[in-house]
N, C-alpha and C positions, 0 to 999 in steps of 0.2 A: 798656523803661522810659522814661518821659518825662524829658527833660532839665529840670533845675531851673536857672533862670537868675537867680532872685532869692529872698531868704529868704521873701518873702510867698507863694511857691509851695509852701513846706513845710507839710505837714499838721500837723506838731508845732508850728510857729509859729502857724498858724491856731487850733489847739486852745488854745495858751497864751494867745492874744489873747482868745478867748472866755472862758477861765477867769478872766483878769484883769478882764474886763467883769463877770463874775458876782460876783467879790469886791467890785468897786466898787459894784454894785447892792446887795449884802448890807450893805455899810457905810453905805448911805444910810438904813438903819433908824434911827429916832430914838434907839434904845438906845445907839447909837454916838456920839450927839451930843456928849457931854462927854468921850469917850475919844479926844481928839485925837491923842495920840502913838501909841496903839495902832492907831487907824484909819489913820494915815499909815504905820505900820510894816507892817501886813498888806497895804495897797495897794502899798507899795514892793516887798515880797517877791514878790507875785504879778506885778507888772510886770517884775521882774528876770528872771523865767522867759523871757518873750518877748524881752526886750532882750538877754539873753545868747545866745539862739539866733540872733538877728539879728547881733549883733556877731561871734560865732564864724563864721557863714557868710561875712561880709564879709572875714574874714582870708584867704580864698582858699587855705587849706591844711587838710587833714583833721586833722593833729595838733593844730593850734590850735583848730579847730572842735570836736573831741572834748573838749578842755580846757574850752571854754566851755559845751558841752552838759552836762558834769559839774557846772559851776557852776549852770546852769539847773535841773538835777535837784535840787541841794542847796537852791536857793531854793524849789522845789516842796515839799520836806520842811519847810522853815522855815514856809511858808504853812500846811501841814497842821498843824504844831504850834500855830500861832496860831489855827487853827480850834478846837482844843481850848480854848485860852484864852478865845475868844469864847463857846464853849458854857458853860464853867465860870463865866464872868461873867454869863451869861444874856443876852448880846447877841444870840444866835441860838438858834433852837429845835433840838431833837434832829433833826427832819426836815431843817432847813436844813443842819445839820452833816453828817448822813449823805449828803445829796445832794452837797455840796461835797467831802466826804472822798473819795467814790467818784470824782469828777472828778479830784481831785488824784492819787489812786493810779493811775488810768488814764493821766493825762498823764505821770507819772513813769515808768511802765512803757514808754510810747511813746518817751520820750526815751532810756531805757536800750536799748531795742531798736534805735533808730536809731544809737546809739553803737556797738553791736555790729556793725551793718551796715557802718558806715564803717570799723571796724577790719579787717573782712574784705575790704573793697573794694580793687581794684587802683588805683582812681583816687586820686590824692593831692591834688587841688585845682588850680586855675588857676595858683597861685603856682609849681607844680612842673612845668608843661607843657614848658618848655624845658630842664629839668634832665636 
């Protein structure tokens, strides 16, 4: 297995970044123009996914990393809920909703699978190398 030296190397972070960009693009839709608070909220929750993956990685310990991955997963769920709000408010189409919903579910599943991998791993993180 390839060694991961920075959070940018993680596929889940790369996918979270892409998902965040997709949410940003979606909220460029003119229908979001007057929904300032909602637009900021959905952008923030999608950004929180990638940010928590990065912050957890930088903690250099698997226990803390796992904790931040659970927060990232929760932010993914928050964004998924907000997608329903966007659909119900007619800010996005059913097709846009379905596309983004599938991406969110896939990302959440990937984060959860990575959590399980870390839980089973003998590696404890750089913080614990000398322990």
